[in-house]
N, CA, C and O atoms as a GROMACS GRO file, in nm:
protein
  376
    1UNK      N    1   0.929   1.013   2.219
    1UNK     CA    2   0.997   0.956   2.105
    1UNK      C    3   1.126   1.036   2.080
    1UNK      O    4   1.123   1.159   2.081
    2UNK      N    5   1.235   0.968   2.059
    2UNK     CA    6   1.364   1.028   2.032
    2UNK      C    7   1.360   1.102   1.898
    2UNK      O    8   1.302   1.050   1.803
    3UNK      N    9   1.418   1.223   1.887
    3UNK     CA   10   1.416   1.296   1.759
    3UNK      C   11   1.477   1.219   1.644
    3UNK      O   12   1.434   1.234   1.529
    4UNK      N   13   1.576   1.135   1.672
    4UNK     CA   14   1.638   1.057   1.566
    4UNK      C   15   1.549   0.939   1.525
    4UNK      O   16   1.572   0.880   1.419
    5UNK      N   17   1.450   0.904   1.605
    5UNK     CA   18   1.353   0.802   1.567
    5UNK      C   19   1.240   0.861   1.483
    5UNK      O   20   1.175   0.790   1.407
    6UNK      N   21   1.217   0.991   1.497
    6UNK     CA   22   1.109   1.057   1.422
    6UNK      C   23   1.150   1.074   1.277
    6UNK      O   24   1.074   1.037   1.187
    7UNK      N   25   1.268   1.129   1.252
    7UNK     CA   26   1.317   1.151   1.116
    7UNK      C   27   1.392   1.026   1.070
    7UNK      O   28   1.495   0.992   1.127
    8UNK      N   29   1.341   0.959   0.969
    8UNK     CA   30   1.404   0.836   0.922
    8UNK      C   31   1.514   0.863   0.820
    8UNK      O   32   1.626   0.813   0.834
    9UNK      N   33   1.481   0.943   0.717
    9UNK     CA   34   1.580   0.973   0.613
    9UNK      C   35   1.531   1.092   0.531
    9UNK      O   36   1.411   1.117   0.525
   10UNK      N   37   1.622   1.164   0.467
   10UNK     CA   38   1.578   1.271   0.378
   10UNK      C   39   1.528   1.212   0.246
   10UNK      O   40   1.572   1.104   0.205
   11UNK      N   41   1.438   1.281   0.182
   11UNK     CA   42   1.389   1.240   0.051
   11UNK      C   43   1.459   1.326  -0.053
   11UNK      O   44   1.441   1.448  -0.056
   12UNK      N   45   1.539   1.263  -0.139
   12UNK     CA   46   1.614   1.334  -0.241
   12UNK      C   47   1.556   1.297  -0.377
   12UNK      O   48   1.589   1.193  -0.434
   13UNK      N   49   1.470   1.383  -0.428
   13UNK     CA   50   1.413   1.366  -0.561
   13UNK      C   51   1.428   1.499  -0.635
   13UNK      O   52   1.470   1.598  -0.576
   14UNK      N   53   1.393   1.499  -0.761
   14UNK     CA   54   1.402   1.623  -0.839
   14UNK      C   55   1.307   1.728  -0.783
   14UNK      O   56   1.343   1.846  -0.772
   15UNK      N   57   1.187   1.687  -0.747
   15UNK     CA   58   1.089   1.782  -0.694
   15UNK      C   59   1.132   1.835  -0.558
   15UNK      O   60   1.117   1.955  -0.531
   16UNK      N   61   1.185   1.749  -0.471
   16UNK     CA   62   1.227   1.796  -0.339
   16UNK      C   63   1.351   1.884  -0.349
   16UNK      O   64   1.367   1.975  -0.268
   17UNK      N   65   1.438   1.859  -0.446
   17UNK     CA   66   1.555   1.944  -0.465
   17UNK      C   67   1.514   2.082  -0.512
   17UNK      O   68   1.572   2.182  -0.470
   18UNK      N   69   1.415   2.090  -0.600
   18UNK     CA   70   1.364   2.220  -0.646
   18UNK      C   71   1.297   2.296  -0.532
   18UNK      O   72   1.304   2.418  -0.528
   19UNK      N   73   1.232   2.225  -0.440
   19UNK     CA   74   1.165   2.290  -0.328
   19UNK      C   75   1.264   2.348  -0.227
   19UNK      O   76   1.228   2.435  -0.149
   20UNK      N   77   1.388   2.300  -0.228
   20UNK     CA   78   1.489   2.353  -0.136
   20UNK      C   79   1.517   2.501  -0.163
   20UNK      O   80   1.557   2.574  -0.073
   21UNK      N   81   1.496   2.546  -0.286
   21UNK     CA   82   1.514   2.687  -0.318
   21UNK      C   83   1.410   2.773  -0.246
   21UNK      O   84   1.432   2.891  -0.221
   22UNK      N   85   1.295   2.712  -0.212
   22UNK     CA   86   1.188   2.781  -0.138
   22UNK      C   87   1.199   2.756   0.012
   22UNK      O   88   1.106   2.787   0.086
   23UNK      N   89   1.312   2.701   0.057
   23UNK     CA   90   1.336   2.672   0.198
   23UNK      C   91   1.246   2.561   0.251
   23UNK      O   92   1.208   2.562   0.368
   24UNK      N   93   1.212   2.464   0.165
   24UNK     CA   94   1.130   2.350   0.205
   24UNK      C   95   1.214   2.224   0.191
   24UNK      O   96   1.276   2.200   0.088
   25UNK      N   97   1.215   2.144   0.297
   25UNK     CA   98   1.295   2.022   0.301
   25UNK      C   99   1.202   1.904   0.327
   25UNK      O  100   1.109   1.914   0.408
   26UNK      N  101   1.226   1.791   0.260
   26UNK     CA  102   1.139   1.675   0.268
   26UNK      C  103   1.211   1.562   0.340
   26UNK      O  104   1.326   1.530   0.312
   27UNK      N  105   1.138   1.500   0.434
   27UNK     CA  106   1.191   1.388   0.512
   27UNK      C  107   1.090   1.275   0.512
   27UNK      O  108   0.969   1.299   0.508
   28UNK      N  109   1.140   1.152   0.516
   28UNK     CA  110   1.054   1.038   0.546
   28UNK      C  111   1.053   1.027   0.698
   28UNK      O  112   1.159   1.027   0.761
   29UNK      N  113   0.934   1.017   0.756
   29UNK     CA  114   0.921   1.019   0.901
   29UNK      C  115   0.851   0.894   0.950
   29UNK      O  116   0.793   0.818   0.873
   30UNK      N  117   0.859   0.873   1.081
   30UNK     CA  118   0.791   0.760   1.144
   30UNK      C  119   0.640   0.777   1.127
   30UNK      O  120   0.588   0.887   1.148
   31UNK      N  121   0.568   0.673   1.089
   31UNK     CA  122   0.423   0.686   1.067
   31UNK      C  123   0.345   0.729   1.191
   31UNK      O  124   0.235   0.782   1.179
   32UNK      N  125   0.400   0.706   1.310
   32UNK     CA  126   0.330   0.743   1.433
   32UNK      C  127   0.357   0.888   1.474
   32UNK      O  128   0.293   0.937   1.567
   33UNK      N  129   0.449   0.956   1.408
   33UNK     CA  130   0.488   1.092   1.448
   33UNK      C  131   0.383   1.193   1.401
   33UNK      O  132   0.328   1.181   1.291
   34UNK      N  133   0.357   1.292   1.486
   34UNK     CA  134   0.266   1.400   1.446
   34UNK      C  135   0.348   1.524   1.411
   34UNK      O  136   0.471   1.523   1.420
   35UNK      N  137   0.278   1.630   1.371
   35UNK     CA  138   0.346   1.750   1.323
   35UNK      C  139   0.430   1.817   1.432
   35UNK      O  140   0.538   1.869   1.404
   36UNK      N  141   0.381   1.815   1.553
   36UNK     CA  142   0.455   1.878   1.663
   36UNK      C  143   0.585   1.803   1.688
   36UNK      O  144   0.689   1.866   1.708
   37UNK      N  145   0.582   1.671   1.688
   37UNK     CA  146   0.702   1.591   1.709
   37UNK      C  147   0.801   1.611   1.594
   37UNK      O  148   0.922   1.616   1.617
   38UNK      N  149   0.750   1.623   1.471
   38UNK     CA  150   0.837   1.644   1.356
   38UNK      C  151   0.905   1.780   1.367
   38UNK      O  152   1.025   1.792   1.343
   39UNK      N  153   0.829   1.883   1.403
   39UNK     CA  154   0.885   2.018   1.420
   39UNK      C  155   0.995   2.017   1.526
   39UNK      O  156   1.103   2.072   1.503
   40UNK      N  157   0.969   1.956   1.641
   40UNK     CA  158   1.067   1.953   1.749
   40UNK      C  159   1.193   1.876   1.708
   40UNK      O  160   1.304   1.916   1.743
   41UNK      N  161   1.176   1.766   1.634
   41UNK     CA  162   1.290   1.686   1.591
   41UNK      C  163   1.380   1.764   1.495
   41UNK      O  164   1.502   1.762   1.510
   42UNK      N  165   1.321   1.831   1.398
   42UNK     CA  166   1.401   1.908   1.301
   42UNK      C  167   1.472   2.023   1.371
   42UNK      O  168   1.589   2.049   1.344
   43UNK      N  169   1.402   2.092   1.460
   43UNK     CA  170   1.464   2.204   1.531
   43UNK      C  171   1.579   2.158   1.621
   43UNK      O  172   1.680   2.227   1.632
   44UNK      N  173   1.563   2.043   1.685
   44UNK     CA  174   1.666   1.994   1.775
   44UNK      C  175   1.786   1.938   1.701
   44UNK      O  176   1.900   1.963   1.740
   45UNK      N  177   1.763   1.863   1.594
   45UNK     CA  178   1.872   1.798   1.522
   45UNK      C  179   1.953   1.899   1.440
   45UNK      O  180   2.076   1.898   1.444
   46UNK      N  181   1.884   1.987   1.365
   46UNK     CA  182   1.953   2.076   1.272
   46UNK      C  183   1.971   2.218   1.325
   46UNK      O  184   2.033   2.300   1.257
   47UNK      N  185   1.918   2.250   1.444
   47UNK     CA  186   1.932   2.383   1.505
   47UNK      C  187   1.881   2.493   1.412
   47UNK      O  188   1.950   2.592   1.387
   48UNK      N  189   1.758   2.476   1.362
   48UNK     CA  190   1.693   2.574   1.276
   48UNK      C  191   1.554   2.604   1.333
   48UNK      O  192   1.508   2.536   1.424
   49UNK      N  193   1.488   2.707   1.279
   49UNK     CA  194   1.352   2.740   1.319
   49UNK      C  195   1.255   2.693   1.211
   49UNK      O  196   1.272   2.726   1.093
   50UNK      N  197   1.155   2.617   1.250
   50UNK     CA  198   1.056   2.564   1.157
   50UNK      C  199   0.931   2.651   1.163
   50UNK      O  200   0.881   2.681   1.272
   51UNK      N  201   0.881   2.693   1.046
   51UNK     CA  202   0.760   2.774   1.042
   51UNK      C  203   0.637   2.694   1.005
   51UNK      O  204   0.526   2.731   1.041
   52UNK      N  205   0.655   2.582   0.932
   52UNK     CA  206   0.540   2.506   0.885
   52UNK      C  207   0.579   2.361   0.862
   52UNK      O  208   0.691   2.332   0.821
   53UNK      N  209   0.486   2.270   0.890
   53UNK     CA  210   0.507   2.127   0.866
   53UNK      C  211   0.384   2.074   0.793
   53UNK      O  212   0.272   2.084   0.843
   54UNK      N  213   0.406   2.016   0.676
   54UNK     CA  214   0.299   1.950   0.601
   54UNK      C  215   0.332   1.801   0.594
   54UNK      O  216   0.446   1.764   0.565
   55UNK      N  217   0.233   1.716   0.622
   55UNK     CA  218   0.256   1.572   0.618
   55UNK      C  219   0.167   1.509   0.513
   55UNK      O  220   0.060   1.561   0.480
   56UNK      N  221   0.212   1.396   0.460
   56UNK     CA  222   0.133   1.322   0.364
   56UNK      C  223   0.170   1.175   0.371
   56UNK      O  224   0.281   1.139   0.407
   57UNK      N  225   0.073   1.092   0.335
   57UNK     CA  226   0.093   0.948   0.331
   57UNK      C  227   0.125   0.908   0.188
   57UNK      O  228   0.056   0.949   0.095
   58UNK      N  229   0.231   0.828   0.171
   58UNK     CA  230   0.261   0.774   0.039
   58UNK      C  231   0.192   0.637   0.031
   58UNK      O  232   0.212   0.553   0.118
   59UNK      N  233   0.112   0.615  -0.072
   59UNK     CA  234   0.036   0.490  -0.079
   59UNK      C  235   0.126   0.370  -0.111
   59UNK      O  236   0.235   0.385  -0.165
   60UNK      N  237   0.078   0.252  -0.076
   60UNK     CA  238   0.146   0.127  -0.112
   60UNK      C  239   0.128   0.103  -0.261
   60UNK      O  240   0.019   0.122  -0.315
   61UNK      N  241   0.235   0.062  -0.326
   61UNK     CA  242   0.229   0.040  -0.470
   61UNK      C  243   0.242  -0.109  -0.500
   61UNK      O  244   0.318  -0.179  -0.434
   62UNK      N  245   0.167  -0.158  -0.598
   62UNK     CA  246   0.181  -0.300  -0.634
   62UNK      C  247   0.314  -0.323  -0.706
   62UNK      O  248   0.352  -0.247  -0.795
   63UNK      N  249   0.383  -0.429  -0.667
   63UNK     CA  250   0.509  -0.467  -0.729
   63UNK      C  251   0.505  -0.614  -0.764
   63UNK      O  252   0.430  -0.692  -0.704
   64UNK      N  253   0.587  -0.652  -0.863
   64UNK     CA  254   0.591  -0.791  -0.904
   64UNK      C  255   0.734  -0.829  -0.936
   64UNK      O  256   0.808  -0.754  -1.000
   65UNK      N  257   0.772  -0.948  -0.892
   65UNK     CA  258   0.903  -1.003  -0.924
   65UNK      C  259   0.880  -1.146  -0.968
   65UNK      O  260   0.859  -1.234  -0.885
   66UNK      N  261   0.885  -1.167  -1.096
   66UNK     CA  262   0.853  -1.300  -1.150
   66UNK      C  263   0.704  -1.327  -1.133
   66UNK      O  264   0.621  -1.248  -1.177
   67UNK      N  265   0.672  -1.438  -1.070
   67UNK     CA  266   0.531  -1.472  -1.051
   67UNK      C  267   0.477  -1.427  -0.916
   67UNK      O  268   0.356  -1.431  -0.893
   68UNK      N  269   0.565  -1.384  -0.829
   68UNK     CA  270   0.517  -1.342  -0.697
   68UNK      C  271   0.477  -1.195  -0.702
   68UNK      O  272   0.546  -1.112  -0.761
   69UNK      N  273   0.367  -1.165  -0.638
   69UNK     CA  274   0.315  -1.028  -0.636
   69UNK      C  275   0.308  -0.981  -0.492
   69UNK      O  276   0.291  -1.059  -0.398
   70UNK      N  277   0.320  -0.852  -0.477
   70UNK     CA  278   0.311  -0.795  -0.344
   70UNK      C  279   0.296  -0.645  -0.353
   70UNK      O  280   0.272  -0.589  -0.460
   71UNK      N  281   0.310  -0.580  -0.240
   71UNK     CA  282   0.297  -0.436  -0.233
   71UNK      C  283   0.414  -0.379  -0.155
   71UNK      O  284   0.467  -0.442  -0.064
   72UNK      N  285   0.455  -0.259  -0.193
   72UNK     CA  286   0.552  -0.187  -0.112
   72UNK      C  287   0.480  -0.138   0.013
   72UNK      O  288   0.357  -0.127   0.013
   73UNK      N  289   0.554  -0.108   0.117
   73UNK     CA  290   0.489  -0.059   0.238
   73UNK      C  291   0.451   0.088   0.220
   73UNK      O  292   0.519   0.163   0.150
   74UNK      N  293   0.343   0.126   0.285
   74UNK     CA  294   0.302   0.265   0.279
   74UNK      C  295   0.385   0.343   0.379
   74UNK      O  296   0.432   0.287   0.478
   75UNK      N  297   0.404   0.469   0.354
   75UNK     CA  298   0.490   0.547   0.442
   75UNK      C  299   0.436   0.687   0.462
   75UNK      O  300   0.332   0.724   0.408
   76UNK      N  301   0.508   0.763   0.542
   76UNK     CA  302   0.468   0.900   0.573
   76UNK      C  303   0.585   0.993   0.545
   76UNK      O  304   0.699   0.965   0.582
   77UNK      N  305   0.554   1.105   0.478
   77UNK     CA  306   0.655   1.205   0.447
   77UNK      C  307   0.615   1.337   0.512
   77UNK      O  308   0.498   1.362   0.536
   78UNK      N  309   0.714   1.418   0.538
   78UNK     CA  310   0.690   1.551   0.594
   78UNK      C  311   0.768   1.653   0.512
   78UNK      O  312   0.887   1.634   0.484
   79UNK      N  313   0.700   1.761   0.473
   79UNK     CA  314   0.764   1.873   0.405
   79UNK      C  315   0.773   1.985   0.507
   79UNK      O  316   0.671   2.037   0.553
   80UNK      N  317   0.895   2.021   0.543
   80UNK     CA  318   0.921   2.117   0.650
   80UNK      C  319   0.967   2.249   0.588
   80UNK      O  320   1.064   2.252   0.512
   81UNK      N  321   0.898   2.358   0.623
   81UNK     CA  322   0.937   2.491   0.577
   81UNK      C  323   1.014   2.559   0.689
   81UNK      O  324   0.968   2.565   0.804
   82UNK      N  325   1.130   2.611   0.656
   82UNK     CA  326   1.214   2.677   0.754
   82UNK      C  327   1.195   2.828   0.750
   82UNK      O  328   1.146   2.883   0.651
   83UNK      N  329   1.233   2.894   0.857
   83UNK     CA  330   1.226   3.039   0.866
   83UNK      C  331   1.325   3.101   0.768
   83UNK      O  332   1.428   3.040   0.737
   84UNK      N  333   1.295   3.220   0.718
   84UNK     CA  334   1.389   3.286   0.626
   84UNK      C  335   1.526   3.303   0.691
   84UNK      O  336   1.537   3.343   0.807
   85UNK      N  337   1.630   3.273   0.614
   85UNK     CA  338   1.766   3.283   0.665
   85UNK      C  339   1.820   3.152   0.719
   85UNK      O  340   1.942   3.138   0.732
   86UNK      N  341   1.735   3.055   0.751
   86UNK     CA  342   1.779   2.926   0.800
   86UNK      C  343   1.793   2.829   0.683
   86UNK      O  344   1.720   2.838   0.585
   87UNK      N  345   1.886   2.737   0.694
   87UNK     CA  346   1.902   2.631   0.595
   87UNK      C  347   1.965   2.511   0.663
   87UNK      O  348   2.021   2.522   0.772
   88UNK      N  349   1.956   2.398   0.598
   88UNK     CA  350   2.014   2.275   0.650
   88UNK      C  351   2.136   2.244   0.563
   88UNK      O  352   2.122   2.219   0.443
   89UNK      N  353   2.255   2.247   0.624
   89UNK     CA  354   2.378   2.230   0.547
   89UNK      C  355   2.389   2.091   0.489
   89UNK      O  356   2.461   2.070   0.390
   90UNK      N  357   2.320   1.995   0.547
   90UNK     CA  358   2.323   1.856   0.500
   90UNK      C  359   2.282   1.848   0.353
   90UNK      O  360   2.332   1.764   0.279
   91UNK      N  361   2.189   1.936   0.312
   91UNK     CA  362   2.136   1.932   0.176
   91UNK      C  363   2.208   2.023   0.078
   91UNK      O  364   2.177   2.021  -0.041
   92UNK      N  365   2.303   2.103   0.124
   92UNK     CA  366   2.364   2.204   0.037
   92UNK      C  367   2.438   2.145  -0.081
   92UNK      O  368   2.440   2.206  -0.188
   93UNK      N  369   2.498   2.029  -0.068
   93UNK     CA  370   2.573   1.969  -0.177
   93UNK      C  371   2.486   1.896  -0.279
   93UNK      O  372   2.538   1.850  -0.381
   94UNK      N  373   2.358   1.885  -0.254
   94UNK     CA  374   2.270   1.808  -0.341
   94UNK      C  375   2.225   1.894  -0.456
   94UNK      O  376   2.149   1.848  -0.542
   0.00000   0.00000   0.00000
């Protein structure tokens, strides 16, 4: 799997922004990706050293628009901890 296919987009929320002070960065990842693939993708794309990868599934939420009902799609997120001294410049302005 291509590293750019593994990492879909960064997750920018208040909680993830606060975690950046602890050198933890959050990404939405491909549901088929495992921790090893996520680690390799982050290291290759951003040229940093990854010390830890935590993954979690975000559940599907019920949504309604008028009379039609449905669910959002479920997804997978990864919280990546970097080695001390490393950072991702992409997130510095956030």
